mmCIF file as gemmi writes it, N, C-alpha and C atoms, coordinates in Angstrom:
data_model
loop_
_atom_site.group_PDB
_atom_site.id
_atom_site.type_symbol
_atom_site.label_atom_id
_atom_site.label_alt_id
_atom_site.label_comp_id
_atom_site.label_asym_id
_atom_site.label_entity_id
_atom_site.label_seq_id
_atom_site.pdbx_PDB_ins_code
_atom_site.Cartn_x
_atom_site.Cartn_y
_atom_site.Cartn_z
_atom_site.occupancy
_atom_site.B_iso_or_equiv
_atom_site.pdbx_formal_charge
_atom_site.auth_seq_id
_atom_site.auth_asym_id
_atom_site.pdbx_PDB_model_num
ATOM 1 N N . MET Axp A 1 ? -0.489 -22.394 -2.381 1 0 ? 1 A 1
ATOM 2 C CA . MET Axp A 1 ? 0.972 -22.042 -1.953 1 0 ? 1 A 1
ATOM 3 C C . MET Axp A 1 ? 0.826 -21.889 -0.311 1 0 ? 1 A 1
ATOM 4 N N . SER Axp A 2 ? 1.643 -22.52 0.583 1 0 ? 2 A 1
ATOM 5 C CA . SER Axp A 2 ? 1.415 -22.546 1.86 1 0 ? 2 A 1
ATOM 6 C C . SER Axp A 2 ? 2.44 -21.441 2.477 1 0 ? 2 A 1
ATOM 7 N N . ASP Axp A 3 ? 2.129 -20.913 3.663 1 0 ? 3 A 1
ATOM 8 C CA . ASP Axp A 3 ? 2.923 -19.917 4.289 1 0 ? 3 A 1
ATOM 9 C C . ASP Axp A 3 ? 3.883 -20.547 5.257 1 0 ? 3 A 1
ATOM 10 N N . PRO Axp A 4 ? 5.281 -20.315 5.015 1 0 ? 4 A 1
ATOM 11 C CA . PRO Axp A 4 ? 6.201 -20.975 5.912 1 0 ? 4 A 1
ATOM 12 C C . PRO Axp A 4 ? 6.098 -20.476 7.457 1 0 ? 4 A 1
ATOM 13 N N . ASP Axp A 5 ? 5.537 -19.262 7.507 1 0 ? 5 A 1
ATOM 14 C CA . ASP Axp A 5 ? 5.409 -18.827 9.018 1 0 ? 5 A 1
ATOM 15 C C . ASP Axp A 5 ? 4.223 -19.703 9.626 1 0 ? 5 A 1
ATOM 16 N N . LEU Axp A 6 ? 3.189 -19.999 8.9 1 0 ? 6 A 1
ATOM 17 C CA . LEU Axp A 6 ? 2.188 -20.779 9.622 1 0 ? 6 A 1
ATOM 18 C C . LEU Axp A 6 ? 2.635 -22.324 9.839 1 0 ? 6 A 1
ATOM 19 N N . GLN Axp A 7 ? 3.412 -22.821 8.977 1 0 ? 7 A 1
ATOM 20 C CA . GLN Axp A 7 ? 4.014 -24.194 9.102 1 0 ? 7 A 1
ATOM 21 C C . GLN Axp A 7 ? 4.877 -24.227 10.35 1 0 ? 7 A 1
ATOM 22 N N . GLN Axp A 8 ? 5.467 -23.067 10.717 1 0 ? 8 A 1
ATOM 23 C CA . GLN Axp A 8 ? 6.371 -23.012 11.891 1 0 ? 8 A 1
ATOM 24 C C . GLN Axp A 8 ? 5.536 -22.657 13.105 1 0 ? 8 A 1
ATOM 25 N N . GLY Axp A 9 ? 4.144 -22.457 13.1 1 0 ? 9 A 1
ATOM 26 C CA . GLY Axp A 9 ? 3.391 -22.099 14.111 1 0 ? 9 A 1
ATOM 27 C C . GLY Axp A 9 ? 3.548 -20.561 14.526 1 0 ? 9 A 1
ATOM 28 N N . LYS Axp A 10 ? 4.013 -19.967 13.692 1 0 ? 10 A 1
ATOM 29 C CA . LYS Axp A 10 ? 4.275 -18.473 13.796 1 0 ? 10 A 1
ATOM 30 C C . LYS Axp A 10 ? 3.1 -17.654 13.061 1 0 ? 10 A 1
ATOM 31 N N . PRO Axp A 11 ? 2.442 -16.861 13.641 1 0 ? 11 A 1
ATOM 32 C CA . PRO Axp A 11 ? 1.297 -16.214 12.968 1 0 ? 11 A 1
ATOM 33 C C . PRO Axp A 11 ? 1.943 -15.164 11.993 1 0 ? 11 A 1
ATOM 34 N N . PRO Axp A 12 ? 1.368 -14.807 10.95 1 0 ? 12 A 1
ATOM 35 C CA . PRO Axp A 12 ? 1.889 -13.843 9.916 1 0 ? 12 A 1
ATOM 36 C C . PRO Axp A 12 ? 1.896 -12.527 10.708 1 0 ? 12 A 1
ATOM 37 N N . SER Axp A 13 ? 2.867 -11.571 10.288 1 0 ? 13 A 1
ATOM 38 C CA . SER Axp A 13 ? 2.891 -10.328 10.969 1 0 ? 13 A 1
ATOM 39 C C . SER Axp A 13 ? 1.639 -9.371 10.377 1 0 ? 13 A 1
ATOM 40 N N . LYS Axp A 14 ? 1.097 -8.626 11.167 1 0 ? 14 A 1
ATOM 41 C CA . LYS Axp A 14 ? 0.158 -7.6 10.739 1 0 ? 14 A 1
ATOM 42 C C . LYS Axp A 14 ? 0.901 -6.487 9.899 1 0 ? 14 A 1
ATOM 43 N N . ASP Axp A 15 ? 2.04 -6.201 10.223 1 0 ? 15 A 1
ATOM 44 C CA . ASP Axp A 15 ? 2.693 -5.216 9.417 1 0 ? 15 A 1
ATOM 45 C C . ASP Axp A 15 ? 3.32 -5.717 8.127 1 0 ? 15 A 1
ATOM 46 N N . TRP Axp A 16 ? 3.222 -4.703 7.291 1 0 ? 16 A 1
ATOM 47 C CA . TRP Axp A 16 ? 3.927 -4.902 5.838 1 0 ? 16 A 1
ATOM 48 C C . TRP Axp A 16 ? 5.041 -3.925 5.828 1 0 ? 16 A 1
ATOM 49 N N . TYR Axp A 17 ? 6.007 -4.418 5.046 1 0 ? 17 A 1
ATOM 50 C CA . TYR Axp A 17 ? 7.268 -3.626 4.967 1 0 ? 17 A 1
ATOM 51 C C . TYR Axp A 17 ? 7.397 -3.47 3.378 1 0 ? 17 A 1
ATOM 52 N N . VAL Axp A 18 ? 8.189 -2.27 2.992 1 0 ? 18 A 1
ATOM 53 C CA . VAL Axp A 18 ? 8.773 -2.07 1.757 1 0 ? 18 A 1
ATOM 54 C C . VAL Axp A 18 ? 10.2 -2.019 1.922 1 0 ? 18 A 1
ATOM 55 N N . TYR Axp A 19 ? 11.096 -2.684 1.233 1 0 ? 19 A 1
ATOM 56 C CA . TYR Axp A 19 ? 12.392 -2.651 1.474 1 0 ? 19 A 1
ATOM 57 C C . TYR Axp A 19 ? 13.297 -2.593 0.141 1 0 ? 19 A 1
ATOM 58 N N . LEU Axp A 20 ? 14.505 -2.207 0.401 1 0 ? 20 A 1
ATOM 59 C CA . LEU Axp A 20 ? 15.534 -2.062 -0.732 1 0 ? 20 A 1
ATOM 60 C C . LEU Axp A 20 ? 16.706 -2.887 -0.346 1 0 ? 20 A 1
ATOM 61 N N . ILE Axp A 21 ? 17.183 -3.728 -1.233 1 0 ? 21 A 1
ATOM 62 C CA . ILE Axp A 21 ? 18.267 -4.715 -1.182 1 0 ? 21 A 1
ATOM 63 C C . ILE Axp A 21 ? 19.314 -4.237 -2.23 1 0 ? 21 A 1
ATOM 64 N N . ARG Axp A 22 ? 20.563 -4.058 -1.697 1 0 ? 22 A 1
ATOM 65 C CA . ARG Axp A 22 ? 21.606 -3.76 -2.545 1 0 ? 22 A 1
ATOM 66 C C . ARG Axp A 22 ? 22.436 -4.975 -3.018 1 0 ? 22 A 1
ATOM 67 N N . THR Axp A 23 ? 22.651 -5.284 -4.312 1 0 ? 23 A 1
ATOM 68 C CA . THR Axp A 23 ? 23.476 -6.345 -4.809 1 0 ? 23 A 1
ATOM 69 C C . THR Axp A 23 ? 24.821 -5.978 -4.901 1 0 ? 23 A 1
ATOM 70 N N . ARG Axp A 24 ? 25.586 -7 -5.172 1 0 ? 24 A 1
ATOM 71 C CA . ARG Axp A 24 ? 27.145 -6.746 -5.231 1 0 ? 24 A 1
ATOM 72 C C . ARG Axp A 24 ? 27.562 -5.835 -6.484 1 0 ? 24 A 1
ATOM 73 N N . THR Axp A 25 ? 26.642 -5.574 -7.419 1 0 ? 25 A 1
ATOM 74 C CA . THR Axp A 25 ? 26.818 -4.735 -8.621 1 0 ? 25 A 1
ATOM 75 C C . THR Axp A 25 ? 26.36 -3.351 -8.264 1 0 ? 25 A 1
ATOM 76 N N . ASN Axp A 26 ? 25.847 -3.16 -7.086 1 0 ? 26 A 1
ATOM 77 C CA . ASN Axp A 26 ? 25.368 -1.908 -6.54 1 0 ? 26 A 1
ATOM 78 C C . ASN Axp A 26 ? 24.004 -1.421 -7.011 1 0 ? 26 A 1
ATOM 79 N N . THR Axp A 27 ? 23.211 -2.519 -7.659 1 0 ? 27 A 1
ATOM 80 C CA . THR Axp A 27 ? 21.83 -2.099 -7.802 1 0 ? 27 A 1
ATOM 81 C C . THR Axp A 27 ? 21.035 -2.218 -6.678 1 0 ? 27 A 1
ATOM 82 N N . LEU Axp A 28 ? 19.812 -1.594 -6.602 1 0 ? 28 A 1
ATOM 83 C CA . LEU Axp A 28 ? 18.848 -1.533 -5.532 1 0 ? 28 A 1
ATOM 84 C C . LEU Axp A 28 ? 17.606 -2.28 -6.044 1 0 ? 28 A 1
ATOM 85 N N . TYR Axp A 29 ? 17.223 -3.345 -5.423 1 0 ? 29 A 1
ATOM 86 C CA . TYR Axp A 29 ? 16.037 -4.128 -5.667 1 0 ? 29 A 1
ATOM 87 C C . TYR Axp A 29 ? 15.104 -3.801 -4.612 1 0 ? 29 A 1
ATOM 88 N N . CYS Axp A 30 ? 13.746 -3.392 -5.082 1 0 ? 30 A 1
ATOM 89 C CA . CYS Axp A 30 ? 12.585 -3.03 -4.099 1 0 ? 30 A 1
ATOM 90 C C . CYS Axp A 30 ? 11.684 -4.187 -4.054 1 0 ? 30 A 1
ATOM 91 N N . GLY Axp A 31 ? 11.275 -4.534 -2.87 1 0 ? 31 A 1
ATOM 92 C CA . GLY Axp A 31 ? 10.238 -5.495 -2.746 1 0 ? 31 A 1
ATOM 93 C C . GLY Axp A 31 ? 9.324 -5.245 -1.505 1 0 ? 31 A 1
ATOM 94 N N . ILE Axp A 32 ? 8.197 -6.06 -1.28 1 0 ? 32 A 1
ATOM 95 C CA . ILE Axp A 32 ? 7.425 -5.987 -0.107 1 0 ? 32 A 1
ATOM 96 C C . ILE Axp A 32 ? 7.266 -7.31 0.54 1 0 ? 32 A 1
ATOM 97 N N . THR Axp A 33 ? 6.906 -7.317 1.784 1 0 ? 33 A 1
ATOM 98 C CA . THR Axp A 33 ? 6.786 -8.55 2.678 1 0 ? 33 A 1
ATOM 99 C C . THR Axp A 33 ? 6.045 -8.195 3.984 1 0 ? 33 A 1
ATOM 100 N N . ASN Axp A 34 ? 5.487 -9.286 4.456 1 0 ? 34 A 1
ATOM 101 C CA . ASN Axp A 34 ? 4.947 -9.146 5.842 1 0 ? 34 A 1
ATOM 102 C C . ASN Axp A 34 ? 5.786 -9.803 6.855 1 0 ? 34 A 1
ATOM 103 N N . ASP Axp A 35 ? 7.108 -10.327 6.416 1 0 ? 35 A 1
ATOM 104 C CA . ASP Axp A 35 ? 8.095 -10.921 7.381 1 0 ? 35 A 1
ATOM 105 C C . ASP Axp A 35 ? 9.37 -10.545 6.756 1 0 ? 35 A 1
ATOM 106 N N . LEU Axp A 36 ? 9.903 -9.497 7.122 1 0 ? 36 A 1
ATOM 107 C CA . LEU Axp A 36 ? 11.18 -8.987 6.487 1 0 ? 36 A 1
ATOM 108 C C . LEU Axp A 36 ? 12.349 -9.818 6.837 1 0 ? 36 A 1
ATOM 109 N N . GLU Axp A 37 ? 12.515 -10.392 7.757 1 0 ? 37 A 1
ATOM 110 C CA . GLU Axp A 37 ? 13.687 -11.261 8.174 1 0 ? 37 A 1
ATOM 111 C C . GLU Axp A 37 ? 13.596 -12.558 7.261 1 0 ? 37 A 1
ATOM 112 N N . ARG Axp A 38 ? 12.504 -13.293 7.311 1 0 ? 38 A 1
ATOM 113 C CA . ARG Axp A 38 ? 12.286 -14.452 6.428 1 0 ? 38 A 1
ATOM 114 C C . ARG Axp A 38 ? 12.547 -14.102 4.888 1 0 ? 38 A 1
ATOM 115 N N . ARG Axp A 39 ? 12.035 -13.013 4.489 1 0 ? 39 A 1
ATOM 116 C CA . ARG Axp A 39 ? 12.058 -12.768 3.105 1 0 ? 39 A 1
ATOM 117 C C . ARG Axp A 39 ? 13.479 -12.461 2.522 1 0 ? 39 A 1
ATOM 118 N N . PHE Axp A 40 ? 14.226 -11.574 3.463 1 0 ? 40 A 1
ATOM 119 C CA . PHE Axp A 40 ? 15.601 -11.392 3.242 1 0 ? 40 A 1
ATOM 120 C C . PHE Axp A 40 ? 16.429 -12.796 3.165 1 0 ? 40 A 1
ATOM 121 N N . GLU Axp A 41 ? 16.059 -13.647 4.038 1 0 ? 41 A 1
ATOM 122 C CA . GLU Axp A 41 ? 16.86 -14.961 4.186 1 0 ? 41 A 1
ATOM 123 C C . GLU Axp A 41 ? 16.496 -15.641 2.825 1 0 ? 41 A 1
ATOM 124 N N . GLN Axp A 42 ? 15.266 -15.466 2.377 1 0 ? 42 A 1
ATOM 125 C CA . GLN Axp A 42 ? 15 -16.296 1.141 1 0 ? 42 A 1
ATOM 126 C C . GLN Axp A 42 ? 15.715 -15.747 -0.109 1 0 ? 42 A 1
ATOM 127 N N . HIS Axp A 43 ? 15.9 -14.487 -0.2 1 0 ? 43 A 1
ATOM 128 C CA . HIS Axp A 43 ? 16.67 -13.754 -1.252 1 0 ? 43 A 1
ATOM 129 C C . HIS Axp A 43 ? 18.197 -14.229 -1.089 1 0 ? 43 A 1
ATOM 130 N N . GLN Axp A 44 ? 18.711 -14.388 0.112 1 0 ? 44 A 1
ATOM 131 C CA . GLN Axp A 44 ? 20.024 -14.742 0.262 1 0 ? 44 A 1
ATOM 132 C C . GLN Axp A 44 ? 20.323 -16.097 -0.244 1 0 ? 44 A 1
ATOM 133 N N . ILE Axp A 45 ? 19.423 -17.032 0.013 1 0 ? 45 A 1
ATOM 134 C CA . ILE Axp A 45 ? 19.663 -18.492 -0.318 1 0 ? 45 A 1
ATOM 135 C C . ILE Axp A 45 ? 19.192 -18.673 -1.736 1 0 ? 45 A 1
ATOM 136 N N . GLY Axp A 46 ? 18.641 -17.635 -2.572 1 0 ? 46 A 1
ATOM 137 C CA . GLY Axp A 46 ? 18.244 -17.917 -3.934 1 0 ? 46 A 1
ATOM 138 C C . GLY Axp A 46 ? 16.771 -18.291 -4.017 1 0 ? 46 A 1
ATOM 139 N N . LYS Axp A 47 ? 16.097 -18.351 -2.965 1 0 ? 47 A 1
ATOM 140 C CA . LYS Axp A 47 ? 14.729 -18.747 -3.062 1 0 ? 47 A 1
ATOM 141 C C . LYS Axp A 47 ? 13.755 -17.466 -3.166 1 0 ? 47 A 1
ATOM 142 N N . GLY Axp A 48 ? 14.138 -16.378 -3.396 1 0 ? 48 A 1
ATOM 143 C CA . GLY Axp A 48 ? 13.41 -15.055 -3.408 1 0 ? 48 A 1
ATOM 144 C C . GLY Axp A 48 ? 13.21 -14.758 -4.949 1 0 ? 48 A 1
ATOM 145 N N . ALA Axp A 49 ? 13.345 -13.504 -5.169 1 0 ? 49 A 1
ATOM 146 C CA . ALA Axp A 49 ? 13.141 -12.812 -6.51 1 0 ? 49 A 1
ATOM 147 C C . ALA Axp A 49 ? 14.181 -13.35 -7.562 1 0 ? 49 A 1
ATOM 148 N N . LYS Axp A 50 ? 13.814 -13.842 -8.675 1 0 ? 50 A 1
ATOM 149 C CA . LYS Axp A 50 ? 14.74 -14.296 -9.751 1 0 ? 50 A 1
ATOM 150 C C . LYS Axp A 50 ? 15.76 -13.175 -9.97 1 0 ? 50 A 1
ATOM 151 N N . TYR Axp A 51 ? 15.461 -11.992 -9.899 1 0 ? 51 A 1
ATOM 152 C CA . TYR Axp A 51 ? 16.448 -10.811 -10.297 1 0 ? 51 A 1
ATOM 153 C C . TYR Axp A 51 ? 17.682 -10.927 -9.311 1 0 ? 51 A 1
ATOM 154 N N . LEU Axp A 52 ? 17.366 -11.399 -8.184 1 0 ? 52 A 1
ATOM 155 C CA . LEU Axp A 52 ? 18.531 -11.307 -7.134 1 0 ? 52 A 1
ATOM 156 C C . LEU Axp A 52 ? 19.313 -12.586 -7.261 1 0 ? 52 A 1
ATOM 157 N N . ARG Axp A 53 ? 18.997 -13.617 -7.934 1 0 ? 53 A 1
ATOM 158 C CA . ARG Axp A 53 ? 19.628 -14.887 -7.861 1 0 ? 53 A 1
ATOM 159 C C . ARG Axp A 53 ? 21.223 -14.69 -8.575 1 0 ? 53 A 1
ATOM 160 N N . GLY Axp A 54 ? 22.11 -15.003 -7.818 1 0 ? 54 A 1
ATOM 161 C CA . GLY Axp A 54 ? 23.463 -14.971 -8.423 1 0 ? 54 A 1
ATOM 162 C C . GLY Axp A 54 ? 24.024 -13.762 -8.211 1 0 ? 54 A 1
ATOM 163 N N . LYS Axp A 55 ? 23.33 -12.683 -7.565 1 0 ? 55 A 1
ATOM 164 C CA . LYS Axp A 55 ? 23.835 -11.322 -7.449 1 0 ? 55 A 1
ATOM 165 C C . LYS Axp A 55 ? 24.369 -10.897 -6.007 1 0 ? 55 A 1
ATOM 166 N N . GLY Axp A 56 ? 24.601 -12.007 -5.221 1 0 ? 56 A 1
ATOM 167 C CA . GLY Axp A 56 ? 25.131 -11.787 -3.813 1 0 ? 56 A 1
ATOM 168 C C . GLY Axp A 56 ? 26.608 -11.298 -3.853 1 0 ? 56 A 1
ATOM 169 N N . PRO Axp A 57 ? 26.969 -10.97 -2.596 1 0 ? 57 A 1
ATOM 170 C CA . PRO Axp A 57 ? 26.211 -10.799 -1.532 1 0 ? 57 A 1
ATOM 171 C C . PRO Axp A 57 ? 25.289 -9.675 -1.44 1 0 ? 57 A 1
ATOM 172 N N . LEU Axp A 58 ? 24.202 -9.962 -0.708 1 0 ? 58 A 1
ATOM 173 C CA . LEU Axp A 58 ? 23.059 -8.941 -0.808 1 0 ? 58 A 1
ATOM 174 C C . LEU Axp A 58 ? 23.095 -8.22 0.666 1 0 ? 58 A 1
ATOM 175 N N . ASN Axp A 59 ? 22.734 -6.934 0.595 1 0 ? 59 A 1
ATOM 176 C CA . ASN Axp A 59 ? 22.647 -6.258 1.908 1 0 ? 59 A 1
ATOM 177 C C . ASN Axp A 59 ? 21.282 -5.543 1.794 1 0 ? 59 A 1
ATOM 178 N N . LEU Axp A 60 ? 20.598 -5.791 3.061 1 0 ? 60 A 1
ATOM 179 C CA . LEU Axp A 60 ? 19.254 -5.04 3.233 1 0 ? 60 A 1
ATOM 180 C C . LEU Axp A 60 ? 19.582 -3.596 3.682 1 0 ? 60 A 1
ATOM 181 N N . GLU Axp A 61 ? 19.354 -2.689 2.739 1 0 ? 61 A 1
ATOM 182 C CA . GLU Axp A 61 ? 19.739 -1.216 2.867 1 0 ? 61 A 1
ATOM 183 C C . GLU Axp A 61 ? 18.659 -0.432 3.604 1 0 ? 61 A 1
ATOM 184 N N . TRP Axp A 62 ? 17.433 -0.61 3.39 1 0 ? 62 A 1
ATOM 185 C CA . TRP Axp A 62 ? 16.515 0.11 3.895 1 0 ? 62 A 1
ATOM 186 C C . TRP Axp A 62 ? 15.111 -0.542 3.948 1 0 ? 62 A 1
ATOM 187 N N . SER Axp A 63 ? 14.253 -0.206 4.981 1 0 ? 63 A 1
ATOM 188 C CA . SER Axp A 63 ? 13.037 -0.899 4.968 1 0 ? 63 A 1
ATOM 189 C C . SER Axp A 63 ? 12.057 0.196 5.885 1 0 ? 63 A 1
ATOM 190 N N . GLN Axp A 64 ? 10.784 0.069 5.41 1 0 ? 64 A 1
ATOM 191 C CA . GLN Axp A 64 ? 9.868 0.886 6.065 1 0 ? 64 A 1
ATOM 192 C C . GLN Axp A 64 ? 8.578 0.134 6.288 1 0 ? 64 A 1
ATOM 193 N N . VAL Axp A 65 ? 7.955 0.353 7.566 1 0 ? 65 A 1
ATOM 194 C CA . VAL Axp A 65 ? 6.672 -0.244 7.896 1 0 ? 65 A 1
ATOM 195 C C . VAL Axp A 65 ? 5.541 0.482 7.155 1 0 ? 65 A 1
ATOM 196 N N . VAL Axp A 66 ? 4.659 -0.248 6.595 1 0 ? 66 A 1
ATOM 197 C CA . VAL Axp A 66 ? 3.352 0.439 6.116 1 0 ? 66 A 1
ATOM 198 C C . VAL Axp A 66 ? 2.158 -0.144 6.683 1 0 ? 66 A 1
ATOM 199 N N . ALA Axp A 67 ? 1.075 0.421 6.399 1 0 ? 67 A 1
ATOM 200 C CA . ALA Axp A 67 ? -0.191 0.146 7.146 1 0 ? 67 A 1
ATOM 201 C C . ALA Axp A 67 ? -0.622 -1.328 6.673 1 0 ? 67 A 1
ATOM 202 N N . ASP Axp A 68 ? -0.589 -1.693 5.373 1 0 ? 68 A 1
ATOM 203 C CA . ASP Axp A 68 ? -1.206 -2.946 4.98 1 0 ? 68 A 1
ATOM 204 C C . ASP Axp A 68 ? -0.686 -3.365 3.669 1 0 ? 68 A 1
ATOM 205 N N . LYS Axp A 69 ? -0.996 -4.393 3.078 1 0 ? 69 A 1
ATOM 206 C CA . LYS Axp A 69 ? -0.542 -4.835 1.726 1 0 ? 69 A 1
ATOM 207 C C . LYS Axp A 69 ? -0.871 -3.875 0.511 1 0 ? 69 A 1
ATOM 208 N N . SER Axp A 70 ? -1.923 -3.216 0.735 1 0 ? 70 A 1
ATOM 209 C CA . SER Axp A 70 ? -2.264 -2.306 -0.351 1 0 ? 70 A 1
ATOM 210 C C . SER Axp A 70 ? -1.294 -1.058 -0.388 1 0 ? 70 A 1
ATOM 211 N N . ALA Axp A 71 ? -1.051 -0.561 0.854 1 0 ? 71 A 1
ATOM 212 C CA . ALA Axp A 71 ? -0.179 0.536 1.044 1 0 ? 71 A 1
ATOM 213 C C . ALA Axp A 71 ? 1.333 0.06 0.621 1 0 ? 71 A 1
ATOM 214 N N . ALA Axp A 72 ? 1.597 -1.09 0.912 1 0 ? 72 A 1
ATOM 215 C CA . ALA Axp A 72 ? 2.932 -1.565 0.44 1 0 ? 72 A 1
ATOM 216 C C . ALA Axp A 72 ? 3.136 -1.704 -0.787 1 0 ? 72 A 1
ATOM 217 N N . LEU Axp A 73 ? 2.071 -2.135 -1.581 1 0 ? 73 A 1
ATOM 218 C CA . LEU Axp A 73 ? 2.104 -2.256 -3.146 1 0 ? 73 A 1
ATOM 219 C C . LEU Axp A 73 ? 2.209 -0.89 -3.807 1 0 ? 73 A 1
ATOM 220 N N . LYS Axp A 74 ? 1.428 0.107 -3.25 1 0 ? 74 A 1
ATOM 221 C CA . LYS Axp A 74 ? 1.518 1.375 -3.682 1 0 ? 74 A 1
ATOM 222 C C . LYS Axp A 74 ? 2.966 1.969 -3.58 1 0 ? 74 A 1
ATOM 223 N N . GLU Axp A 75 ? 3.612 1.875 -2.345 1 0 ? 75 A 1
ATOM 224 C CA . GLU Axp A 75 ? 4.869 2.475 -2.123 1 0 ? 75 A 1
ATOM 225 C C . GLU Axp A 75 ? 5.875 1.835 -3.016 1 0 ? 75 A 1
ATOM 226 N N . GLU Axp A 76 ? 5.69 0.504 -3.183 1 0 ? 76 A 1
ATOM 227 C CA . GLU Axp A 76 ? 6.753 -0.272 -4.103 1 0 ? 76 A 1
ATOM 228 C C . GLU Axp A 76 ? 6.714 0.314 -5.36 1 0 ? 76 A 1
ATOM 229 N N . ILE Axp A 77 ? 5.422 0.494 -5.876 1 0 ? 77 A 1
ATOM 230 C CA . ILE Axp A 77 ? 5.427 1.12 -7.226 1 0 ? 77 A 1
ATOM 231 C C . ILE Axp A 77 ? 5.949 2.472 -7.303 1 0 ? 77 A 1
ATOM 232 N N . ARG Axp A 78 ? 5.767 3.355 -6.262 1 0 ? 78 A 1
ATOM 233 C CA . ARG Axp A 78 ? 6.258 4.745 -6.221 1 0 ? 78 A 1
ATOM 234 C C . ARG Axp A 78 ? 7.775 4.535 -6.187 1 0 ? 78 A 1
ATOM 235 N N . ILE Axp A 79 ? 8.337 3.822 -5.283 1 0 ? 79 A 1
ATOM 236 C CA . ILE Axp A 79 ? 9.783 3.601 -5.197 1 0 ? 79 A 1
ATOM 237 C C . ILE Axp A 79 ? 10.5 3.262 -6.512 1 0 ? 79 A 1
ATOM 238 N N . LYS Axp A 80 ? 9.891 2.211 -7.203 1 0 ? 80 A 1
ATOM 239 C CA . LYS Axp A 80 ? 10.336 1.491 -8.397 1 0 ? 80 A 1
ATOM 240 C C . LYS Axp A 80 ? 10.457 2.718 -9.606 1 0 ? 80 A 1
ATOM 241 N N . LYS Axp A 81 ? 9.554 3.7 -9.538 1 0 ? 81 A 1
ATOM 242 C CA . LYS Axp A 81 ? 9.65 4.753 -10.394 1 0 ? 81 A 1
ATOM 243 C C . LYS Axp A 81 ? 10.758 5.744 -10.188 1 0 ? 81 A 1
ATOM 244 N N . LEU Axp A 82 ? 11.321 5.739 -9.013 1 0 ? 82 A 1
ATOM 245 C CA . LEU Axp A 82 ? 12.47 6.739 -8.628 1 0 ? 82 A 1
ATOM 246 C C . LEU Axp A 82 ? 13.699 6.477 -9.473 1 0 ? 82 A 1
ATOM 247 N N . SER Axp A 83 ? 14.433 7.548 -9.563 1 0 ? 83 A 1
ATOM 248 C CA . SER Axp A 83 ? 15.739 7.246 -10.278 1 0 ? 83 A 1
ATOM 249 C C . SER Axp A 83 ? 16.629 6.726 -9.22 1 0 ? 83 A 1
ATOM 250 N N . LYS Axp A 84 ? 17.943 6.175 -9.759 1 0 ? 84 A 1
ATOM 251 C CA . LYS Axp A 84 ? 18.817 5.65 -8.81 1 0 ? 84 A 1
ATOM 252 C C . LYS Axp A 84 ? 19.369 6.575 -7.699 1 0 ? 84 A 1
ATOM 253 N N . VAL Axp A 85 ? 19.607 7.854 -8.259 1 0 ? 85 A 1
ATOM 254 C CA . VAL Axp A 85 ? 19.862 8.957 -7.224 1 0 ? 85 A 1
ATOM 255 C C . VAL Axp A 85 ? 18.851 9.097 -6.185 1 0 ? 85 A 1
ATOM 256 N N . GLN Axp A 86 ? 17.72 9.076 -6.554 1 0 ? 86 A 1
ATOM 257 C CA . GLN Axp A 86 ? 16.579 9.359 -5.533 1 0 ? 86 A 1
ATOM 258 C C . GLN Axp A 86 ? 16.506 8.083 -4.655 1 0 ? 86 A 1
ATOM 259 N N . LYS Axp A 87 ? 16.703 6.915 -5.071 1 0 ? 87 A 1
ATOM 260 C CA . LYS Axp A 87 ? 16.771 5.713 -4.277 1 0 ? 87 A 1
ATOM 261 C C . LYS Axp A 87 ? 17.754 5.942 -3.354 1 0 ? 87 A 1
ATOM 262 N N . GLU Axp A 88 ? 18.969 6.214 -3.714 1 0 ? 88 A 1
ATOM 263 C CA . GLU Axp A 88 ? 20.137 6.386 -2.916 1 0 ? 88 A 1
ATOM 264 C C . GLU Axp A 88 ? 19.834 7.446 -1.866 1 0 ? 88 A 1
ATOM 265 N N . ARG Axp A 89 ? 19.096 8.473 -2.053 1 0 ? 89 A 1
ATOM 266 C CA . ARG Axp A 89 ? 18.71 9.535 -1.026 1 0 ? 89 A 1
ATOM 267 C C . ARG Axp A 89 ? 17.913 8.902 -0.028 1 0 ? 89 A 1
ATOM 268 N N . LEU Axp A 90 ? 16.769 8.074 -0.475 1 0 ? 90 A 1
ATOM 269 C CA . LEU Axp A 90 ? 16.071 7.333 0.333 1 0 ? 90 A 1
ATOM 270 C C . LEU Axp A 90 ? 16.808 6.438 1.466 1 0 ? 90 A 1
ATOM 271 N N . VAL Axp A 91 ? 17.808 5.801 0.77 1 0 ? 91 A 1
ATOM 272 C CA . VAL Axp A 91 ? 18.633 4.805 1.693 1 0 ? 91 A 1
ATOM 273 C C . VAL Axp A 91 ? 19.404 5.625 2.684 1 0 ? 91 A 1
ATOM 274 N N . SER Axp A 92 ? 19.927 6.754 2.168 1 0 ? 92 A 1
ATOM 275 C CA . SER Axp A 92 ? 20.794 7.465 3.085 1 0 ? 92 A 1
ATOM 276 C C . SER Axp A 92 ? 20.091 8.386 4.136 1 0 ? 92 A 1
ATOM 277 N N . GLY Axp A 93 ? 18.707 8.522 3.883 1 0 ? 93 A 1
ATOM 278 C CA . GLY Axp A 93 ? 17.883 9.251 4.87 1 0 ? 93 A 1
ATOM 279 C C . GLY Axp A 93 ? 17.768 10.873 4.55 1 0 ? 93 A 1
ATOM 280 N N . CYS Axp A 94 ? 18.435 11.212 3.482 1 0 ? 94 A 1
ATOM 281 C CA . CYS Axp A 94 ? 18.32 12.717 2.911 1 0 ? 94 A 1
ATOM 282 C C . CYS Axp A 94 ? 17.042 13.038 2.365 1 0 ? 94 A 1
């Protein structure tokens, strides 16, 4: 599998992000990436997670920079275990 960033001559980011996307049905999807802008665009055009296909419009509600891929995966797992109310608090910054 090739990296689209490398094809465009753009080096991959050293930062990793954990993010939450809100669907039109008000669900929150959690994911990780090292290029937030590119990944959100993939989700919007239906080339990202299967879960999000056909659930647009999508809104990037929240993101956080983490140290590396390992930290991103751990934070993603932690967030996915949260209740909807807890995820909404995370999005609102409370």
